[in-house]
One Martini backbone bead per residue (centre of mass of N, CA, C, O) as a GRO file, in nm:
protein
  164
    1UNK     BB    1  -3.441  15.396   6.553
    2UNK     BB    2  -3.593  15.098   6.692
    3UNK     BB    3  -3.670  14.892   6.440
    4UNK     BB    4  -3.696  14.595   6.288
    5UNK     BB    5  -3.829  14.396   6.073
    6UNK     BB    6  -3.903  14.082   6.015
    7UNK     BB    7  -3.811  14.079   5.719
    8UNK     BB    8  -3.517  14.168   5.775
    9UNK     BB    9  -3.426  13.983   5.997
   10UNK     BB   10  -3.457  13.724   5.816
   11UNK     BB   11  -3.270  13.814   5.580
   12UNK     BB   12  -3.007  13.859   5.755
   13UNK     BB   13  -2.970  13.586   5.877
   14UNK     BB   14  -2.958  13.420   5.624
   15UNK     BB   15  -2.716  13.571   5.502
   16UNK     BB   16  -2.513  13.549   5.762
   17UNK     BB   17  -2.577  13.228   5.870
   18UNK     BB   18  -2.635  13.067   5.577
   19UNK     BB   19  -2.519  13.178   5.298
   20UNK     BB   20  -2.762  13.335   5.156
   21UNK     BB   21  -2.725  13.523   4.888
   22UNK     BB   22  -3.044  13.550   4.807
   23UNK     BB   23  -3.188  13.661   5.065
   24UNK     BB   24  -3.033  13.955   5.026
   25UNK     BB   25  -3.086  14.262   4.860
   26UNK     BB   26  -2.994  14.570   4.861
   27UNK     BB   27  -3.162  14.855   4.844
   28UNK     BB   28  -3.171  15.094   4.554
   29UNK     BB   29  -3.319  15.292   4.715
   30UNK     BB   30  -3.423  15.433   4.991
   31UNK     BB   31  -3.712  15.518   5.198
   32UNK     BB   32  -3.918  15.768   5.342
   33UNK     BB   33  -4.182  15.739   5.563
   34UNK     BB   34  -4.505  15.884   5.671
   35UNK     BB   35  -4.686  15.893   5.982
   36UNK     BB   36  -5.013  15.874   6.140
   37UNK     BB   37  -5.139  15.935   6.475
   38UNK     BB   38  -5.398  15.979   6.749
   39UNK     BB   39  -5.285  15.733   6.930
   40UNK     BB   40  -5.167  15.476   7.114
   41UNK     BB   41  -5.332  15.253   6.969
   42UNK     BB   42  -5.232  15.335   6.683
   43UNK     BB   43  -4.927  15.318   6.728
   44UNK     BB   44  -4.934  15.015   6.790
   45UNK     BB   45  -5.058  14.917   6.521
   46UNK     BB   46  -4.845  15.031   6.339
   47UNK     BB   47  -4.605  14.878   6.458
   48UNK     BB   48  -4.723  14.596   6.394
   49UNK     BB   49  -4.734  14.641   6.076
   50UNK     BB   50  -4.431  14.696   6.039
   51UNK     BB   51  -4.320  14.447   6.162
   52UNK     BB   52  -4.500  14.257   5.970
   53UNK     BB   53  -4.538  14.379   5.694
   54UNK     BB   54  -4.826  14.525   5.640
   55UNK     BB   55  -4.987  14.591   5.360
   56UNK     BB   56  -5.186  14.860   5.298
   57UNK     BB   57  -5.515  15.074   5.345
   58UNK     BB   58  -5.799  14.909   5.452
   59UNK     BB   59  -5.657  14.883   5.751
   60UNK     BB   60  -5.544  14.897   6.089
   61UNK     BB   61  -5.331  14.651   6.015
   62UNK     BB   62  -5.212  14.860   5.798
   63UNK     BB   63  -4.969  15.082   5.718
   64UNK     BB   64  -5.113  15.259   5.499
   65UNK     BB   65  -5.343  15.384   5.677
   66UNK     BB   66  -5.098  15.593   5.816
   67UNK     BB   67  -5.012  15.698   5.561
   68UNK     BB   68  -4.954  15.945   5.382
   69UNK     BB   69  -5.116  16.121   5.131
   70UNK     BB   70  -5.122  16.268   4.827
   71UNK     BB   71  -5.392  16.381   4.824
   72UNK     BB   72  -5.364  16.727   4.864
   73UNK     BB   73  -5.029  16.724   4.975
   74UNK     BB   74  -4.757  16.627   4.805
   75UNK     BB   75  -4.682  16.343   4.901
   76UNK     BB   76  -4.362  16.163   4.907
   77UNK     BB   77  -4.143  15.956   4.907
   78UNK     BB   78  -3.796  15.966   5.023
   79UNK     BB   79  -3.488  15.958   4.966
   80UNK     BB   80  -3.198  15.800   5.122
   81UNK     BB   81  -2.868  15.859   5.267
   82UNK     BB   82  -2.562  15.700   5.387
   83UNK     BB   83  -2.327  15.659   5.587
   84UNK     BB   84  -2.103  15.490   5.723
   85UNK     BB   85  -2.075  15.270   5.948
   86UNK     BB   86  -1.928  15.400   6.240
   87UNK     BB   87  -1.851  15.706   6.208
   88UNK     BB   88  -1.969  15.785   6.503
   89UNK     BB   89  -2.096  15.490   6.582
   90UNK     BB   90  -2.104  15.185   6.671
   91UNK     BB   91  -2.391  15.039   6.502
   92UNK     BB   92  -2.425  15.299   6.325
   93UNK     BB   93  -2.647  15.504   6.118
   94UNK     BB   94  -2.648  15.795   5.897
   95UNK     BB   95  -2.740  16.057   5.739
   96UNK     BB   96  -2.564  16.241   5.463
   97UNK     BB   97  -2.840  16.390   5.414
   98UNK     BB   98  -3.108  16.536   5.341
   99UNK     BB   99  -3.476  16.506   5.391
  100UNK     BB  100  -3.693  16.640   5.148
  101UNK     BB  101  -4.004  16.730   5.152
  102UNK     BB  102  -4.252  16.850   5.017
  103UNK     BB  103  -4.459  17.090   4.996
  104UNK     BB  104  -4.747  17.141   5.132
  105UNK     BB  105  -5.077  17.165   4.985
  106UNK     BB  106  -5.183  17.029   5.257
  107UNK     BB  107  -5.298  16.868   5.485
  108UNK     BB  108  -5.194  16.604   5.648
  109UNK     BB  109  -5.306  16.275   5.551
  110UNK     BB  110  -5.446  15.966   5.595
  111UNK     BB  111  -5.623  15.702   5.492
  112UNK     BB  112  -5.762  15.715   5.796
  113UNK     BB  113  -5.775  16.015   5.893
  114UNK     BB  114  -5.543  16.071   6.158
  115UNK     BB  115  -5.407  16.331   6.057
  116UNK     BB  116  -5.127  16.604   6.077
  117UNK     BB  117  -4.940  16.409   6.261
  118UNK     BB  118  -4.620  16.317   6.274
  119UNK     BB  119  -4.504  15.999   6.454
  120UNK     BB  120  -4.382  15.821   6.209
  121UNK     BB  121  -4.115  15.629   6.063
  122UNK     BB  122  -3.983  15.471   5.752
  123UNK     BB  123  -3.800  15.231   5.603
  124UNK     BB  124  -3.805  15.163   5.250
  125UNK     BB  125  -3.790  14.975   4.922
  126UNK     BB  126  -4.018  15.182   4.834
  127UNK     BB  127  -4.231  15.457   4.674
  128UNK     BB  128  -4.512  15.327   4.740
  129UNK     BB  129  -4.798  15.392   4.880
  130UNK     BB  130  -4.868  15.114   5.109
  131UNK     BB  131  -4.594  14.969   5.017
  132UNK     BB  132  -4.368  14.741   5.056
  133UNK     BB  133  -4.087  14.721   5.248
  134UNK     BB  134  -4.003  14.705   5.571
  135UNK     BB  135  -3.712  14.784   5.761
  136UNK     BB  136  -3.751  15.050   5.936
  137UNK     BB  137  -3.871  15.184   6.263
  138UNK     BB  138  -4.007  15.494   6.423
  139UNK     BB  139  -4.060  15.711   6.648
  140UNK     BB  140  -4.081  16.023   6.738
  141UNK     BB  141  -3.978  16.239   6.965
  142UNK     BB  142  -4.126  16.472   6.790
  143UNK     BB  143  -4.401  16.580   6.681
  144UNK     BB  144  -4.537  16.672   6.347
  145UNK     BB  145  -4.694  16.932   6.207
  146UNK     BB  146  -4.862  16.922   5.881
  147UNK     BB  147  -4.928  17.189   5.685
  148UNK     BB  148  -5.002  17.411   5.469
  149UNK     BB  149  -4.667  17.498   5.358
  150UNK     BB  150  -4.516  17.285   5.476
  151UNK     BB  151  -4.186  17.115   5.565
  152UNK     BB  152  -4.047  16.807   5.579
  153UNK     BB  153  -3.743  16.760   5.762
  154UNK     BB  154  -3.420  16.587   5.756
  155UNK     BB  155  -3.127  16.633   5.887
  156UNK     BB  156  -2.821  16.574   5.880
  157UNK     BB  157  -2.789  16.291   6.105
  158UNK     BB  158  -3.104  16.267   6.219
  159UNK     BB  159  -3.101  15.972   6.091
  160UNK     BB  160  -3.083  15.680   6.289
  161UNK     BB  161  -2.927  15.347   6.292
  162UNK     BB  162  -2.946  15.070   6.528
  163UNK     BB  163  -2.782  14.746   6.632
  164UNK     BB  164  -2.673  14.796   6.938
   0.00000   0.00000   0.00000
């Protein structure tokens, strides 16, 4: 993953450097959300919405506009677990098990109908589509088309987050 949201950055800075113990309580579990964009300008708009943690589904400036919807697809955010940081590389944490999304019952679509190609993922603190706080986000190295009958899976160790 490439970036932490402004929300998480502010919470971690307050927690680590101001001693504000109430500034951030680690969510458990955390969830992986999938997003679809159909152009570089949409990818840029989605990144801005995730960075700013702008929830909702009703406008291109909100991350939920690009999130895959459940209606007709069987999509739900999936929980992820992580190994201890630094297990393989200092400053990095990786998934400790697979993240398996349900088999798609229809072609993936986003609230904005931007298509069935997953281009971006995010770690969220809640499991409700279009809401919650974005913690980390990043664009996939290789986009993945998800059609009816396909299953989006992230294998163990293939989702890593680095602060280094």
